[in-house]
N, C-alpha and C positions, 0 to 999 in steps of 0.2 A: 656508543652503546653496542654491546655484543649483538651480532646479527640474529642469532637464534632467539634472544630475548625480545628484540623489537618485532620479530615475526610473531612470536607468541602474543605480544601486546596487541598487534594488529588483528590477530585471529579473535582475541577476546573482544576487542572493540567492534569487529564485524558481527559477532554473535550478539553483542549488546544492541547494535543497530537492528539486527534481525528480530530481536525481542520487541523493540519499539515498533518495528514494522508490523508485527503481529497484533499488538493491542491497538495500534493506530488504525489498522485496516479490518478489524473484526466487524466493524459496521458495514463494510462492503457486502458481506455475505448475509449477515443476520439482522441488520437494522429493521428491514421491512417485515420480517417474520416476527420479530419481537413486538413491533408496533401494532401489527394486526392480531396479536395473540396466538398466532400459529404455533409458536414455540415459547416456552418459558425462558427467561434470560440465561440462567445457568445451563440449562439443557442446550440452548442454542450455541453458546460459546464452547461447550464440550464437543458437540458434533463438529463444529467448525475447526477446532484444534486438531482433532483426529484426522479429518479429511485434508487439512493443510499439510500434515505430515505425509499422508499417502501421496498427495499431489507432487510433493517434492521429488519423488522417485520416478515420475512419469516422463520427464523430459529434461534435457540439459542445454537446449538450443539458446535460451536466453542467457544462461551462464557463460556460454562461449562468446556471445555478443559483447558482454562486459569485459571478460578476461582478455579478449583479443580483438576488440572492435573499436570502442570509442576513444581509446588512448593507445599510444605506442608503448607496449609493455617493456621494450628495451630501454626506455627512458624513465621508467617508474621505479621508485624505491619503496620499501615497506614504510618508511617514515612519511612519504608523500601520501600513500594510501591511508595511513592513520589520520593525517590531517584532513583528508577528504571525508572520512567517516565522522570526524568531529562536527563538520558542517552539517552532515545529514542527520546525525543524532539530535543536535540542538534544534534544528528546524522541526523535526518530528515532535519533540517535547513541547516546543512553544505552541505549535498549532493544536496539539492535543489539549494543552491547558485552556485555550480559548474555544475548544470544541469545533474547530474547522477541519473538515475532511480534505486536507491537502494531500499531495502525492509523495509518499515515502520514496517511490522510485526516482522521481525527479529531484528530490532532495539528495539522494545518493549520487545521481549523475552530476548534479550541480557541484556538490562537494568535491568529487573526484576531478572534474574539469577545472575548477578553480585552483585546487592544490597542484595539479600537474602543470597547469599553465604557468603558475608562479615559479615552480621548482625547475621545470625543464624547458619552458618556452612554449609559444603557441603552436609550433610545428609538432609538438608531442601529442596534441589533441587532433583526432581525426574528425574534423568538422563536417565533412561530407557524410560520414557514418552517423554522426550525432543527428544531423537533419533527417537522414533516411530512416534510422532505427529508433529515434527518440522523439524528435519534434513533430514529424508528420503523424506518427501514431498518436501523439498527445492531442493533436487537433482532431484527427479523424475518428478516433475510437469512441469518445463520448457522443459524437454526432451519429455514428453508426448505431451504437447501442440505444440512443434516444429515439432514433427513427424506428428501429425494430420494436421498441417498447410502445411507441405511439400506435403503430399498426396493430400490434398484438393486443394492446388494451382495448382499442376500438372494436376489434373483432370479437374479443371475449365478451364484452358487454352486449354486442349485437346478438351473438349466438345465444346468450343466456337471458335475453330480455324477457322471455315468457316463462322463465323458471322461477319458482319461489326463491326469494332472496336469502332466506335462511339456509336453504339447501345449497345455493351458490356459495355462500360464505363458508359453510362447513366443508364442502368439497374442495374449495381452493385452499383452505387451511391445510388440508392433507397434501395437496399438490405443492404448496409452498415448502413443506419439509424437504421434498425432493429437489425443488429448484434451488433453494438456499444451500442445500448440501452440494449441489453441482457447482455453485459459485465458489464455495470453500475449496472444493477439489481443484477448480480452475485457478484459484488464487495461489494455491500451493505450487502449481506448475509454473507460475510466472514469478511471483514475488520471492519465494524461497530461493529461487535460482540466482537472484541478484546478489545475495550474500555469498552463495557458492562462487559466483564469478569474481567477487572481490577477494575472497580467500585464495582462489586459484591464481588471480593476478599477483597477489603477494608472494605466493610460493614460486611463481615463475620469475618474478623480479629478484627474488633472493637466490635463485639458482637451484631451488629444491625440486622444481619441475621444468621440463623442457618447454620451450616456446610453442604455443599452439595446443598445449595439453588441455584435456577436459578435467573437470573436478573429480578427485578421487572419491571413493565410496565414503570414507570417514567425513569428508567435507559435506557431501550430500546429506548424510545422516545428522550431523551436528547442526547444519542450517535448518533442516526440517524440524528438528526438536526445538530449536530456539524460537522459530516462528510459531510453532504449535503452542509452546508455553506462553508466549506473549498473547496469542489469540485467546487462550483459556483465561488469562487475567482479565481481558476485556477492556476495551477503551470506551467506557460508558458515556463519556462526554460526547464523543463523536457519534456513537450509536444513537444518542438522544437527538442530535442535530439531523442525521440522515433519516431517522425513523419518524420523527415528529414535526420537524420544523420546515422541511422543504415543501411537502404536500401532505394532505390527510390521506394516508394510504389505506385502501381496502384490499381484501385478499386477492381479487382478480388482478388488481394493479401490481401487488407485490409479486405475484407469480410471473406476470409479463416482464416486470423490471428485472427480476432475478434471472429468468431464462435468457433474455436478450444480453445481459451482462456476461453470463457464462459462455454463451456461444461466441461472443466477441473475444473474450479472454483466451479461450481454448484455441481459437483460430490463430490468434497472434502469437501464442506460445509455440505453436507448431511452426510458424514462420520465423521465429527468433526475434520478434519485435518486443522490446522491453517496455511495454506500455504501462500506464498507471491504472491499476485496478480501481483506484478511487475515482478517477475521471470516468471510467466506464460505468461503474455502478451508480454514480451520481447522475450521469446522463440517462441511464435506464430509469431511475426514479423520477427525474424531471419529465422524461418522455411519457411515463405512465400517468403522470398528472395531466399532461396535455391531452393524452388520448381518452381520458374519461370526461364525459360531458359534465359541465358544472363543477368540476374539480378546481380547487384553488391551488395554484402554484405560487409560492411565496418568492417572487423574483428578487426581493431585496436580499434574502438569504442566499439564493443562487448567485447573485452578484458578488456578495462577499466571498463565496467559495471561488468564483472565477478570478477574483483579485488575488486570492491566496495562491491559486494555480499559476498565475502570471509571475508572482514574486518568488515562487519556490526555487526555480533554477538559479536565478541571479543571487538570491539571498544566501542559499547554501553555498554557492560558488564563492561569494565574498568571504564567508566564514572559513571555508576551506582554504582560500588563498591566504588569509591572515594566519591561520593555523600552520600552513606550510612555511610561511615566512619565518615564524618563530621556531617551529619544530626542526627545521633544517639547520639551525644554528648549532646543533649538537645535542648531547644527552640532556643538558639542563633545559634547553628549549623544548625538547620532547616531553620532559617531566612537567614543565610549566603548563603546556597545552593539556596534558592529561589531568592535572589538578584543576584547571579551570573548567574542564568538561564535567568532572565529578561534582565540583562546587555548584555549577550552574544546574546540573540535573537535580541535585538535592534541593536547591532553592526552588526550582519549578515544582517539585513534588510537594514541598511544604506549603507553597502558595495554593496548590490545588486542594489541600485539605481544608482550606477556609470555606470552600463551597463544593463539597463532594457530590458526585453523581454516582449512585450505586445501583446494583441490580434490583435491590428492594424498592428504590424510588422509581425505577423504570417499570417494575411489575405493578406498582401501585397506580400508575396511570392507566386508565381504562382504554382498551382498543377502540379505534374509531368505529362507530356503529354504521352498518350498511343501510343506506337510504333505500326506501321503497321505490 
């Protein structure tokens, strides 16, 4: 296959992944605000989309981690990157279909690691970097966000204990608009960069950029626009899970969960840790449930989410590895992998139409009342 054509195919696939990342992760920023009634569903996703785009321009540290950190860019070809993206996209679509807020980030890492390992050998994967920049943040970030949310929620309820509850609810609804917006901005600084890193890695591997280069401006802009568009479409199934099924979220909880998540994500983006915003925001929501006295945390839902988190990296790696095995056979193999991806995506979308979750159905659910 002509090199320029496969590079173009990879860029399109990377932006398609970025789009799925956007609608998969809309819930991270806006699920609690929609659940408490602080924002109407369509308003929430519009705000989130705009701020995701803005956040994409604030940092490139995570993009550098991916383009020159977890794999050896001298042993990676555009076909291999394409195979890794196939694994990430399919995992995103499957978990969206069942409404599980799994990690788009770890799906991407898993797909790339599996594809590179099969195509170039285990020494092409920097496992020390994977542990340092991916696995440790994956474990630590939801714990940190959850702990901050526990403390924040407890303090908020103690401080406002003598205040009329309708006043508390109204005030924190306004505060949630700001905290949810901050999460969206933070999400753009972290997740949009992952696609920037993949495209930059492709350009380096094809010789279009020098080794160690950062993402060009057009890469930053296109990745930001793709994730913003996906965010605007809204992954309503996952929004429903995070906003309604983990715990009954009240406005002070929502504010504490969103603030803790935003602080964790922004700190990690500054340090170049490519963490999962899904893990962080889920940890914040669970922590806010633990921090409110008499709140019910549905641990069965949390357990299913944790299982999905554990499976994400190996499952995406397995699909990426199989895709690389086929795609590296030549032009026919690459075409076959592309056609399978398109057919699977179409099948998953058609299956989802049998039981749709829409902004109208979300809006029809009443916000959780604030107990006296």
